[in-house]
N, C-alpha and C positions, 0 to 999 in steps of 0.2 A: 485176362486179356494180355497183359505184358508177359505173363509166365510162358505162354506158348511162343511168343515172338523171340524172347531171349533164351528160350529152352531151359527155363528154371524148373526145378522139381517141386517147388512149393513157393507160396507167396513170400516175398522178401520184405515187404513194408507192413509189418505188424507192430502194434504198440508193445506187445510182449514178445520180443525175439528170444529164441533159445540160444544156449551156449554154442550151438553149431555155427552161429553167425559171428562169433567173437573173433576179432582180429587183434593180434598182439602187437600193437605199436610199442615204441620204447617205454613210455610211462606205464602202460598197461602191463607189459612184461615185468618191469621193475616191481610193480605192486603185487603181481602174482608171486614173484620170487620171495618177496618179504612175507607174504601170507603163508607160503609153503614153509619157509624157515620157521615161522612161529609155531606151526603145527608140528614140524619135525622136532623142534626143541621143547615141545610141550609147554609153551609160554602161556597158554590158556585163553588169551583174549586179544582181539585186535579191533581198532577203530578205523573205519574208512570215512574220510570226510572230503567234501568238495562242493562246488557250486551245483545248483540244480541242473540236471540234464547232461552231466558230463559222463555218466555211465557207471556210477558206483554200484547200483543194484545189478547191472549187467555183469560187472566185474566179479561180484560175489557169486552170481549164478554160474559163471564160467569156472570160478575157483571150486565151487561145490561139485561141479561135474567132474573135476579132476581128482577129487578125494576118493581114497579107497573106502569100501563099505565099513571097514573096522574103525574109521575115524568118526567120532560123534559123541554126543549129539552136537549139532550145529544150530545156533539160534540167531535170528535177526532181531535186533532191537532198533526200531525206527522212531525218530523224533521229527514228525512232519511239522512244518511251520505254518 
């Protein structure tokens, strides 16, 4: 319904958004740069923490989409409360 009105190519309000919808605000950009640095320096592991709903999983998904195929494996370790 709203897609046609706003001329969207796909639904914008999904519970599982893709990295295409990622907007790099200041803190997100800083986090991505730190993760990129860890990969480039072969540091091996990173921990992303924050309050529920702030976009940690979305940040990691956006980061993964920027990695070249030669980087890997990448694993998510989740500790749900």
